[in-house]
N, CA, C, O and the ligand as a Tripos MOL2 file, in Angstrom:
@<TRIPOS>MOLECULE
protein
  269   267    68     0     0
PROTEIN
NO_CHARGES

@<TRIPOS>ATOM
      1 N           0.8390   -1.2010    0.0000 N.3       1 MET1
      2 CA          0.0000    0.0000    0.0000 C.3       1 MET1
      3 C           0.8700    1.2460    0.0000 C.2       1 MET1
      4 O           2.0190    1.2190    0.4410 O.2       1 MET1
      5 N           0.3140    2.3200   -0.4930 N.am      2 GLN2
      6 CA          1.0610    3.5690   -0.5160 C.3       2 GLN2
      7 C           0.7570    4.3770    0.7330 C.2       2 GLN2
      8 O          -0.3920    4.4830    1.1610 O.2       2 GLN2
      9 N           1.7930    4.9360    1.3010 N.am      3 VAL3
     10 CA          1.6200    5.7380    2.5030 C.3       3 VAL3
     11 C           2.3210    7.0700    2.3040 C.2       3 VAL3
     12 O           3.3210    7.1690    1.5920 O.2       3 VAL3
     13 N           1.7720    8.0970    2.9540 N.am      4 LYS4
     14 CA          2.3340    9.4280    2.8080 C.3       4 LYS4
     15 C           2.8410    9.8940    4.1620 C.2       4 LYS4
     16 O           2.1320    9.8330    5.1660 O.2       4 LYS4
     17 N           4.0640   10.3530    4.1690 N.am      5 CYS5
     18 CA          4.6410   10.8540    5.4060 C.3       5 CYS5
     19 C           3.9010   12.1200    5.8360 C.2       5 CYS5
     20 O           3.6710   13.0200    5.0290 O.2       5 CYS5
     21 N           3.5330   12.1780    7.1090 N.am      6 VAL6
     22 CA          2.7410   13.3220    7.5780 C.3       6 VAL6
     23 C           3.5850   14.5890    7.6950 C.2       6 VAL6
     24 O           3.0370   15.6900    7.7550 O.2       6 VAL6
     25 N           4.8870   14.4520    7.7260 N.am      7 LEU7
     26 CA          5.7370   15.6180    7.9090 C.3       7 LEU7
     27 C           6.2310   16.2040    6.5950 C.2       7 LEU7
     28 O           6.1760   17.4200    6.4060 O.2       7 LEU7
     29 N           6.7110   15.3650    5.6840 N.am      8 CYS8
     30 CA          7.3090   15.9100    4.4660 C.3       8 CYS8
     31 C           6.5340   15.5380    3.2030 C.2       8 CYS8
     32 O           6.9360   15.9010    2.0970 O.2       8 CYS8
     33 N           5.4080   14.8030    3.3680 N.am      9 ASP9
     34 CA          4.5340   14.4660    2.2410 C.3       9 ASP9
     35 C           5.1500   13.5360    1.2030 C.2       9 ASP9
     36 O           4.6180   13.3940    0.1020 O.2       9 ASP9
     37 N           6.2590   12.9080    1.5460 N.am     10 VAL10
     38 CA          6.8450   11.9460    0.6200 C.3      10 VAL10
     39 C           5.9690   10.6930    0.6150 C.2      10 VAL10
     40 O           5.4840   10.2660    1.6630 O.2      10 VAL10
     41 N           5.7670   10.1060   -0.5630 N.am     11 VAL11
     42 CA          4.9420    8.9050   -0.6580 C.3      11 VAL11
     43 C           5.8400    7.6860   -0.8130 C.2      11 VAL11
     44 O           6.7470    7.6590   -1.6450 O.2      11 VAL11
     45 N           5.5650    6.6810    0.0090 N.am     12 GLU12
     46 CA          6.3660    5.4660   -0.0440 C.3      12 GLU12
     47 C           5.4670    4.2550   -0.1260 C.2      12 GLU12
     48 O           4.2900    4.3070    0.2310 O.2      12 GLU12
     49 N           6.0370    3.1610   -0.6020 N.am     13 ASN13
     50 CA          5.3150    1.8970   -0.6630 C.3      13 ASN13
     51 C           5.7360    1.0000    0.4820 C.2      13 ASN13
     52 O           6.9260    0.7880    0.7160 O.2      13 ASN13
     53 N           4.7480    0.4730    1.1990 N.am     14 ILE14
     54 CA          5.0770   -0.5100    2.2320 C.3      14 ILE14
     55 C           4.3060   -1.7930    1.9510 C.2      14 ILE14
     56 O           3.2790   -1.7810    1.2740 O.2      14 ILE14
     57 N           4.8100   -2.8830    2.4740 N.am     15 GLU15
     58 CA          4.1650   -4.1770    2.2740 C.3      15 GLU15
     59 C           2.7360   -4.1460    2.8140 C.2      15 GLU15
     60 O           2.4970   -3.6900    3.9320 O.2      15 GLU15
     61 N           1.7850   -4.6380    2.0090 N.am     16 ASP16
     62 CA          0.3810   -4.6410    2.4110 C.3      16 ASP16
     63 C           0.1430   -5.3670    3.7280 C.2      16 ASP16
     64 O          -0.7320   -4.9900    4.5090 O.2      16 ASP16
     65 N           0.9180   -6.3970    3.9620 N.am     17 PHE17
     66 CA          0.6560   -7.2250    5.1370 C.3      17 PHE17
     67 C           1.6840   -7.0250    6.2410 C.2      17 PHE17
     68 O           1.7750   -7.8200    7.1770 O.2      17 PHE17
     69 N           2.4460   -5.9630    6.1170 N.am     18 SER18
     70 CA          3.4030   -5.6760    7.1830 C.3      18 SER18
     71 C           2.6630   -5.1600    8.4130 C.2      18 SER18
     72 O           1.5210   -4.7070    8.3280 O.2      18 SER18
     73 N           3.3370   -5.2380    9.5480 N.am     19 LEU19
     74 CA          2.7450   -4.7550   10.7940 C.3      19 LEU19
     75 C           2.3980   -3.2710   10.6810 C.2      19 LEU19
     76 O           1.3830   -2.8100   11.2030 O.2      19 LEU19
     77 N           3.2540   -2.5510    9.9950 N.am     20 GLN20
     78 CA          3.0460   -1.1150    9.8230 C.3      20 GLN20
     79 C           1.7660   -0.8270    9.0360 C.2      20 GLN20
     80 O           0.9850    0.0520    9.4020 O.2      20 GLN20
     81 N           1.5620   -1.5700    7.9620 N.am     21 ALA21
     82 CA          0.3620   -1.3840    7.1500 C.3      21 ALA21
     83 C          -0.8850   -1.7270    7.9570 C.2      21 ALA21
     84 O          -1.9020   -1.0380    7.8720 O.2      21 ALA21
     85 N          -0.7950   -2.7900    8.7350 N.am     22 LYS22
     86 CA         -1.9060   -3.2110    9.5730 C.3      22 LYS22
     87 C          -2.2800   -2.1110   10.5620 C.2      22 LYS22
     88 O          -3.4550   -1.8150   10.7780 O.2      22 LYS22
     89 N          -1.2520   -1.5170   11.1540 N.am     23 ARG23
     90 CA         -1.5110   -0.4540   12.1350 C.3      23 ARG23
     91 C          -2.1160    0.7760   11.4730 C.2      23 ARG23
     92 O          -2.9890    1.4340   12.0380 O.2      23 ARG23
     93 N          -1.6420    1.0760   10.2720 N.am     24 LEU24
     94 CA         -2.1820    2.2390    9.5660 C.3      24 LEU24
     95 C          -3.6600    2.0520    9.2630 C.2      24 LEU24
     96 O          -4.4470    2.9980    9.3210 O.2      24 LEU24
     97 N          -4.0220    0.8240    8.9390 N.am     25 ARG25
     98 CA         -5.4220    0.5700    8.6210 C.3      25 ARG25
     99 C          -6.2990    0.5440    9.8650 C.2      25 ARG25
    100 O          -7.4520    0.9740    9.8240 O.2      25 ARG25
    101 N          -5.7630    0.0460   10.9580 N.am     26 ASN26
    102 CA         -6.5760   -0.1440   12.1600 C.3      26 ASN26
    103 C          -6.6580    1.0700   13.0790 C.2      26 ASN26
    104 O          -7.6790    1.3020   13.7260 O.2      26 ASN26
    105 N          -5.5810    1.8380   13.1300 N.am     27 LYS27
    106 CA         -5.5390    2.9330   14.0980 C.3      27 LYS27
    107 C          -5.6960    4.2740   13.3950 C.2      27 LYS27
    108 O          -4.8880    4.6520   12.5470 O.2      27 LYS27
    109 N          -6.7360    4.9660   13.7600 N.am     28 LYS28
    110 CA         -6.9410    6.2800   13.1410 C.3      28 LYS28
    111 C          -5.8730    7.2750   13.5640 C.2      28 LYS28
    112 O          -5.5710    8.2240   12.8400 O.2      28 LYS28
    113 N          -5.3080    7.0500   14.7320 N.am     29 THR29
    114 CA         -4.3260    8.0050   15.2430 C.3      29 THR29
    115 C          -2.9210    7.7250   14.7200 C.2      29 THR29
    116 O          -2.0160    8.5400   14.9030 O.2      29 THR29
    117 N          -2.7340    6.5870   14.0770 N.am     30 TYR30
    118 CA         -1.4000    6.2390   13.6180 C.3      30 TYR30
    119 C          -1.0080    7.0710   12.3940 C.2      30 TYR30
    120 O          -1.7400    7.1420   11.4070 O.2      30 TYR30
    121 N           0.1460    7.6870   12.4880 N.am     31 MET31
    122 CA          0.6100    8.4960   11.3680 C.3      31 MET31
    123 C           1.8960    7.9080   10.8090 C.2      31 MET31
    124 O           2.7800    7.4830   11.5530 O.2      31 MET31
    125 N           1.9800    7.8910    9.5060 N.am     32 TYR32
    126 CA          3.1880    7.3470    8.9040 C.3      32 TYR32
    127 C           4.2990    8.3980    8.8430 C.2      32 TYR32
    128 O           4.0750    9.5440    8.4520 O.2      32 TYR32
    129 N           5.4850    7.9830    9.2360 N.am     33 LEU33
    130 CA          6.6530    8.8410    9.1060 C.3      33 LEU33
    131 C           7.7110    8.1140    8.2820 C.2      33 LEU33
    132 O           8.0020    6.9440    8.5300 O.2      33 LEU33
    133 N           8.2780    8.8040    7.3140 N.am     34 CYS34
    134 CA          9.3370    8.1830    6.5280 C.3      34 CYS34
    135 C          10.6110    8.0740    7.3740 C.2      34 CYS34
    136 O          10.6980    8.6330    8.4670 O.2      34 CYS34
    137 N          11.5820    7.3520    6.8500 N.am     35 ASP35
    138 CA         12.8120    7.1280    7.6080 C.3      35 ASP35
    139 C          13.5010    8.4390    7.9790 C.2      35 ASP35
    140 O          13.9920    8.6030    9.0960 O.2      35 ASP35
    141 N          13.5280    9.3640    7.0270 N.am     36 ASN36
    142 CA         14.1850   10.6490    7.2980 C.3      36 ASN36
    143 C          13.5640   11.3770    8.4820 C.2      36 ASN36
    144 O          14.2650   11.8730    9.3640 O.2      36 ASN36
    145 N          12.2390   11.4320    8.4850 N.am     37 CYS37
    146 CA         11.5460   12.1370    9.5620 C.3      37 CYS37
    147 C          11.6710   11.3820   10.8810 C.2      37 CYS37
    148 O          11.7850   11.9900   11.9450 O.2      37 CYS37
    149 N          11.6500   10.0740   10.8030 N.am     38 ASN38
    150 CA         11.8730    9.2820   12.0040 C.3      38 ASN38
    151 C          13.2200    9.6260   12.6360 C.2      38 ASN38
    152 O          13.3320    9.7990   13.8500 O.2      38 ASN38
    153 N          14.2190    9.7200   11.7930 N.am     39 GLU39
    154 CA         15.5530   10.0690   12.2720 C.3      39 GLU39
    155 C          15.5490   11.4460   12.9280 C.2      39 GLU39
    156 O          16.1210   11.6460   13.9990 O.2      39 GLU39
    157 N          14.8850   12.3940   12.2520 N.am     40 ARG40
    158 CA         14.8380   13.7570   12.7890 C.3      40 ARG40
    159 C          14.1690   13.7870   14.1560 C.2      40 ARG40
    160 O          14.6300   14.4640   15.0760 O.2      40 ARG40
    161 N          13.0770   13.0430   14.2730 N.am     41 ILE41
    162 CA         12.3520   13.0260   15.5420 C.3      41 ILE41
    163 C          13.1950   12.3840   16.6250 C.2      41 ILE41
    164 O          13.1950   12.8260   17.7750 O.2      41 ILE41
    165 N          13.9120   11.3370   16.2460 N.am     42 LYS42
    166 CA         14.7820   10.6740   17.2090 C.3      42 LYS42
    167 C          15.8350   11.6600   17.7270 C.2      42 LYS42
    168 O          16.1200   11.7270   18.9220 O.2      42 LYS42
    169 N          16.3970   12.4160   16.7890 N.am     43 GLU43
    170 CA         17.4170   13.3860   17.1850 C.3      43 GLU43
    171 C          16.8420   14.4290   18.1360 C.2      43 GLU43
    172 O          17.4600   14.7840   19.1400 O.2      43 GLU43
    173 N          15.6520   14.9120   17.8030 N.am     44 ARG44
    174 CA         15.0160   15.9180   18.6670 C.3      44 ARG44
    175 C          14.7480   15.3520   20.0540 C.2      44 ARG44
    176 O          14.9410   16.0300   21.0640 O.2      44 ARG44
    177 N          14.3050   14.1110   20.0880 N.am     45 THR45
    178 CA         14.0390   13.4750   21.3780 C.3      45 THR45
    179 C          15.3150   13.4020   22.2010 C.2      45 THR45
    180 O          15.3040   13.6570   23.4060 O.2      45 THR45
    181 N          16.4080   13.0540   21.5460 N.am     46 LEU46
    182 CA         17.6760   12.9580   22.2560 C.3      46 LEU46
    183 C          18.1310   14.3300   22.7410 C.2      46 LEU46
    184 O          18.6920   14.4640   23.8280 O.2      46 LEU46
    185 N          17.8780   15.3490   21.9140 N.am     47 GLU47
    186 CA         18.2210   16.7100   22.3330 C.3      47 GLU47
    187 C          17.4500   17.1020   23.5830 C.2      47 GLU47
    188 O          17.9940   17.6870   24.5190 O.2      47 GLU47
    189 N          16.1680   16.7630   23.5710 N.am     48 ARG48
    190 CA         15.3420   17.1140   24.7310 C.3      48 ARG48
    191 C          15.7740   16.3340   25.9680 C.2      48 ARG48
    192 O          15.7520   16.8490   27.0860 O.2      48 ARG48
    193 N          16.1610   15.1030   25.7490 N.am     49 LEU49
    194 CA         16.6960   14.3070   26.8540 C.3      49 LEU49
    195 C          17.8660   15.0400   27.4880 C.2      49 LEU49
    196 O          18.0030   15.0920   28.7100 O.2      49 LEU49
    197 N          18.6940   15.5950   26.6420 N.am     50 ALA50
    198 CA         19.8980   16.2720   27.1080 C.3      50 ALA50
    199 C          19.5580   17.5120   27.9250 C.2      50 ALA50
    200 O          20.2920   17.8730   28.8440 O.2      50 ALA50
    201 N          18.4530   18.1600   27.5940 N.am     51 THR51
    202 CA         18.0940   19.3790   28.3130 C.3      51 THR51
    203 C          17.1470   19.1040   29.4820 C.2      51 THR51
    204 O          16.8060   20.0160   30.2360 O.2      51 THR51
    205 N          16.7310   17.8670   29.6300 N.am     52 ASN52
    206 CA         15.8530   17.4860   30.7410 C.3      52 ASN52
    207 C          14.5320   18.2320   30.7450 C.2      52 ASN52
    208 O          13.9200   18.3970   31.8000 O.2      52 ASN52
    209 N          14.0870   18.6820   29.5950 N.am     53 LYS53
    210 CA         12.8440   19.4490   29.5590 C.3      53 LYS53
    211 C          11.7120   18.6820   28.9010 C.2      53 LYS53
    212 O          10.7600   19.2780   28.3960 O.2      53 LYS53
    213 N          11.8130   17.3790   28.9050 N.am     54 PHE54
    214 CA         10.7360   16.6120   28.3050 C.3      54 PHE54
    215 C          10.1260   15.6790   29.3310 C.2      54 PHE54
    216 O          10.7310   15.3550   30.3530 O.2      54 PHE54
    217 N           8.9080   15.2590   29.0270 N.am     55 ARG55
    218 CA          8.2340   14.3460   29.9360 C.3      55 ARG55
    219 C           8.3870   12.9200   29.4130 C.2      55 ARG55
    220 O           7.9070   12.5750   28.3330 O.2      55 ARG55
    221 N           9.0500   12.1270   30.1920 N.am     56 LEU56
    222 CA          9.4240   10.7800   29.7600 C.3      56 LEU56
    223 C           8.2210    9.9590   29.3110 C.2      56 LEU56
    224 O           8.2630    9.3150   28.2620 O.2      56 LEU56
    225 N           7.1720    9.9790   30.0820 N.am     57 TYR57
    226 CA          6.0310    9.1260   29.7760 C.3      57 TYR57
    227 C           5.4230    9.4620   28.4200 C.2      57 TYR57
    228 O           5.1510    8.5640   27.6230 O.2      57 TYR57
    229 N           5.2110   10.7320   28.1570 N.am     58 GLU58
    230 CA          4.5870   11.1260   26.9020 C.3      58 GLU58
    231 C           5.4590   10.7750   25.7020 C.2      58 GLU58
    232 O           4.9510   10.3230   24.6760 O.2      58 GLU58
    233 N           6.7350   10.9760   25.8220 N.am     59 GLU59
    234 CA          7.6330   10.6510   24.7160 C.3      59 GLU59
    235 C           7.6180    9.1530   24.4390 C.2      59 GLU59
    236 O           7.5900    8.7200   23.2870 O.2      59 GLU59
    237 N           7.6380    8.3840   25.4980 N.am     60 LYS60
    238 CA          7.6250    6.9320   25.3550 C.3      60 LYS60
    239 C           6.3670    6.5000   24.6160 C.2      60 LYS60
    240 O           6.4120    5.6590   23.7180 O.2      60 LYS60
    241 N           5.2550    7.0870   25.0090 N.am     61 LYS61
    242 CA          3.9870    6.7450   24.3990 C.3      61 LYS61
    243 C           3.9900    7.0680   22.8980 C.2      61 LYS61
    244 O           3.5500    6.2550   22.0860 O.2      61 LYS61
    245 N           4.4770    8.2350   22.5430 N.am     62 LYS62
    246 CA          4.5400    8.6250   21.1350 C.3      62 LYS62
    247 C           5.4270    7.6720   20.3490 C.2      62 LYS62
    248 O           5.0770    7.2500   19.2460 O.2      62 LYS62
    249 N           6.5520    7.3430   20.9120 N.am     63 GLU63
    250 CA          7.4870    6.4400   20.2340 C.3      63 GLU63
    251 C           6.8120    5.1040   19.9480 C.2      63 GLU63
    252 O           6.9680    4.5470   18.8620 O.2      63 GLU63
    253 N           6.0780    4.5980   20.9010 N.am     64 ASP64
    254 CA          5.4070    3.3130   20.7240 C.3      64 ASP64
    255 C           4.4090    3.3700   19.5720 C.2      64 ASP64
    256 O           4.2540    2.4040   18.8250 O.2      64 ASP64
    257 N           3.7410    4.5010   19.4380 N.am     65 GLU65
    258 CA          2.7650    4.6350   18.3720 C.3      65 GLU65
    259 C           3.4160    4.7100   17.0020 C.2      65 GLU65
    260 O           2.8100    4.3430   15.9960 O.2      65 GLU65
    261 N           4.6360    5.1820   16.9680 N.am     66 LEU66
    262 CA          5.3040    5.3480   15.6820 C.3      66 LEU66
    263 C           5.8970    4.0540   15.1480 C.2      66 LEU66
    264 O           6.0920    3.9070   13.9420 O.2      66 LEU66
    265 N           6.1750    3.1470   16.0150 N.am     67 ILE67
    266 CA          6.8540    1.9290   15.5740 C.3      67 ILE67
    267 C           5.8770    1.0110   14.8190 C.2      67 ILE67
    268 O           6.2660   -0.0670   14.3690 O.2      67 ILE67
    269 ZN          9.0420   12.4040    6.0300 Zn       68 ZN68
@<TRIPOS>BOND
     1     1     2 1
     2     2     3 1
     3     3     4 2
     4     3     5 am
     5     5     6 1
     6     6     7 1
     7     7     8 2
     8     7     9 am
     9     9    10 1
    10    10    11 1
    11    11    12 2
    12    11    13 am
    13    13    14 1
    14    14    15 1
    15    15    16 2
    16    15    17 am
    17    17    18 1
    18    18    19 1
    19    19    20 2
    20    19    21 am
    21    21    22 1
    22    22    23 1
    23    23    24 2
    24    23    25 am
    25    25    26 1
    26    26    27 1
    27    27    28 2
    28    27    29 am
    29    29    30 1
    30    30    31 1
    31    31    32 2
    32    31    33 am
    33    33    34 1
    34    34    35 1
    35    35    36 2
    36    35    37 am
    37    37    38 1
    38    38    39 1
    39    39    40 2
    40    39    41 am
    41    41    42 1
    42    42    43 1
    43    43    44 2
    44    43    45 am
    45    45    46 1
    46    46    47 1
    47    47    48 2
    48    47    49 am
    49    49    50 1
    50    50    51 1
    51    51    52 2
    52    51    53 am
    53    53    54 1
    54    54    55 1
    55    55    56 2
    56    55    57 am
    57    57    58 1
    58    58    59 1
    59    59    60 2
    60    59    61 am
    61    61    62 1
    62    62    63 1
    63    63    64 2
    64    63    65 am
    65    65    66 1
    66    66    67 1
    67    67    68 2
    68    67    69 am
    69    69    70 1
    70    70    71 1
    71    71    72 2
    72    71    73 am
    73    73    74 1
    74    74    75 1
    75    75    76 2
    76    75    77 am
    77    77    78 1
    78    78    79 1
    79    79    80 2
    80    79    81 am
    81    81    82 1
    82    82    83 1
    83    83    84 2
    84    83    85 am
    85    85    86 1
    86    86    87 1
    87    87    88 2
    88    87    89 am
    89    89    90 1
    90    90    91 1
    91    91    92 2
    92    91    93 am
    93    93    94 1
    94    94    95 1
    95    95    96 2
    96    95    97 am
    97    97    98 1
    98    98    99 1
    99    99   100 2
   100    99   101 am
   101   101   102 1
   102   102   103 1
   103   103   104 2
   104   103   105 am
   105   105   106 1
   106   106   107 1
   107   107   108 2
   108   107   109 am
   109   109   110 1
   110   110   111 1
   111   111   112 2
   112   111   113 am
   113   113   114 1
   114   114   115 1
   115   115   116 2
   116   115   117 am
   117   117   118 1
   118   118   119 1
   119   119   120 2
   120   119   121 am
   121   121   122 1
   122   122   123 1
   123   123   124 2
   124   123   125 am
   125   125   126 1
   126   126   127 1
   127   127   128 2
   128   127   129 am
   129   129   130 1
   130   130   131 1
   131   131   132 2
   132   131   133 am
   133   133   134 1
   134   134   135 1
   135   135   136 2
   136   135   137 am
   137   137   138 1
   138   138   139 1
   139   139   140 2
   140   139   141 am
   141   141   142 1
   142   142   143 1
   143   143   144 2
   144   143   145 am
   145   145   146 1
   146   146   147 1
   147   147   148 2
   148   147   149 am
   149   149   150 1
   150   150   151 1
   151   151   152 2
   152   151   153 am
   153   153   154 1
   154   154   155 1
   155   155   156 2
   156   155   157 am
   157   157   158 1
   158   158   159 1
   159   159   160 2
   160   159   161 am
   161   161   162 1
   162   162   163 1
   163   163   164 2
   164   163   165 am
   165   165   166 1
   166   166   167 1
   167   167   168 2
   168   167   169 am
   169   169   170 1
   170   170   171 1
   171   171   172 2
   172   171   173 am
   173   173   174 1
   174   174   175 1
   175   175   176 2
   176   175   177 am
   177   177   178 1
   178   178   179 1
   179   179   180 2
   180   179   181 am
   181   181   182 1
   182   182   183 1
   183   183   184 2
   184   183   185 am
   185   185   186 1
   186   186   187 1
   187   187   188 2
   188   187   189 am
   189   189   190 1
   190   190   191 1
   191   191   192 2
   192   191   193 am
   193   193   194 1
   194   194   195 1
   195   195   196 2
   196   195   197 am
   197   197   198 1
   198   198   199 1
   199   199   200 2
   200   199   201 am
   201   201   202 1
   202   202   203 1
   203   203   204 2
   204   203   205 am
   205   205   206 1
   206   206   207 1
   207   207   208 2
   208   207   209 am
   209   209   210 1
   210   210   211 1
   211   211   212 2
   212   211   213 am
   213   213   214 1
   214   214   215 1
   215   215   216 2
   216   215   217 am
   217   217   218 1
   218   218   219 1
   219   219   220 2
   220   219   221 am
   221   221   222 1
   222   222   223 1
   223   223   224 2
   224   223   225 am
   225   225   226 1
   226   226   227 1
   227   227   228 2
   228   227   229 am
   229   229   230 1
   230   230   231 1
   231   231   232 2
   232   231   233 am
   233   233   234 1
   234   234   235 1
   235   235   236 2
   236   235   237 am
   237   237   238 1
   238   238   239 1
   239   239   240 2
   240   239   241 am
   241   241   242 1
   242   242   243 1
   243   243   244 2
   244   243   245 am
   245   245   246 1
   246   246   247 1
   247   247   248 2
   248   247   249 am
   249   249   250 1
   250   250   251 1
   251   251   252 2
   252   251   253 am
   253   253   254 1
   254   254   255 1
   255   255   256 2
   256   255   257 am
   257   257   258 1
   258   258   259 1
   259   259   260 2
   260   259   261 am
   261   261   262 1
   262   262   263 1
   263   263   264 2
   264   263   265 am
   265   265   266 1
   266   266   267 1
   267   267   268 2
@<TRIPOS>SUBSTRUCTURE
     1 MET1         2 RESIDUE 1 A MET
     2 GLN2         6 RESIDUE 1 A GLN
     3 VAL3        10 RESIDUE 1 A VAL
     4 LYS4        14 RESIDUE 1 A LYS
     5 CYS5        18 RESIDUE 1 A CYS
     6 VAL6        22 RESIDUE 1 A VAL
     7 LEU7        26 RESIDUE 1 A LEU
     8 CYS8        30 RESIDUE 1 A CYS
     9 ASP9        34 RESIDUE 1 A ASP
    10 VAL10       38 RESIDUE 1 A VAL
    11 VAL11       42 RESIDUE 1 A VAL
    12 GLU12       46 RESIDUE 1 A GLU
    13 ASN13       50 RESIDUE 1 A ASN
    14 ILE14       54 RESIDUE 1 A ILE
    15 GLU15       58 RESIDUE 1 A GLU
    16 ASP16       62 RESIDUE 1 A ASP
    17 PHE17       66 RESIDUE 1 A PHE
    18 SER18       70 RESIDUE 1 A SER
    19 LEU19       74 RESIDUE 1 A LEU
    20 GLN20       78 RESIDUE 1 A GLN
    21 ALA21       82 RESIDUE 1 A ALA
    22 LYS22       86 RESIDUE 1 A LYS
    23 ARG23       90 RESIDUE 1 A ARG
    24 LEU24       94 RESIDUE 1 A LEU
    25 ARG25       98 RESIDUE 1 A ARG
    26 ASN26      102 RESIDUE 1 A ASN
    27 LYS27      106 RESIDUE 1 A LYS
    28 LYS28      110 RESIDUE 1 A LYS
    29 THR29      114 RESIDUE 1 A THR
    30 TYR30      118 RESIDUE 1 A TYR
    31 MET31      122 RESIDUE 1 A MET
    32 TYR32      126 RESIDUE 1 A TYR
    33 LEU33      130 RESIDUE 1 A LEU
    34 CYS34      134 RESIDUE 1 A CYS
    35 ASP35      138 RESIDUE 1 A ASP
    36 ASN36      142 RESIDUE 1 A ASN
    37 CYS37      146 RESIDUE 1 A CYS
    38 ASN38      150 RESIDUE 1 A ASN
    39 GLU39      154 RESIDUE 1 A GLU
    40 ARG40      158 RESIDUE 1 A ARG
    41 ILE41      162 RESIDUE 1 A ILE
    42 LYS42      166 RESIDUE 1 A LYS
    43 GLU43      170 RESIDUE 1 A GLU
    44 ARG44      174 RESIDUE 1 A ARG
    45 THR45      178 RESIDUE 1 A THR
    46 LEU46      182 RESIDUE 1 A LEU
    47 GLU47      186 RESIDUE 1 A GLU
    48 ARG48      190 RESIDUE 1 A ARG
    49 LEU49      194 RESIDUE 1 A LEU
    50 ALA50      198 RESIDUE 1 A ALA
    51 THR51      202 RESIDUE 1 A THR
    52 ASN52      206 RESIDUE 1 A ASN
    53 LYS53      210 RESIDUE 1 A LYS
    54 PHE54      214 RESIDUE 1 A PHE
    55 ARG55      218 RESIDUE 1 A ARG
    56 LEU56      222 RESIDUE 1 A LEU
    57 TYR57      226 RESIDUE 1 A TYR
    58 GLU58      230 RESIDUE 1 A GLU
    59 GLU59      234 RESIDUE 1 A GLU
    60 LYS60      238 RESIDUE 1 A LYS
    61 LYS61      242 RESIDUE 1 A LYS
    62 LYS62      246 RESIDUE 1 A LYS
    63 GLU63      250 RESIDUE 1 A GLU
    64 ASP64      254 RESIDUE 1 A ASP
    65 GLU65      258 RESIDUE 1 A GLU
    66 LEU66      262 RESIDUE 1 A LEU
    67 ILE67      266 RESIDUE 1 A ILE
    68 ZN68       269 GROUP 0 **** ****
């Protein structure tokens, strides 16, 4: 199936029966992020970790939804 990254609008193909595709179909809140954006978000999370200005629980929850 074709998926569009919510951040940069790049369209990618993922396996129809992959776990990711299943989640996209089942969860309305699930948003697809391409590899580039995933990397960027990871970096930002690490930056926030360094500044101690983030809430651990919320970040963990978001990360789980993205996988
Ligand atoms: Zn992207």
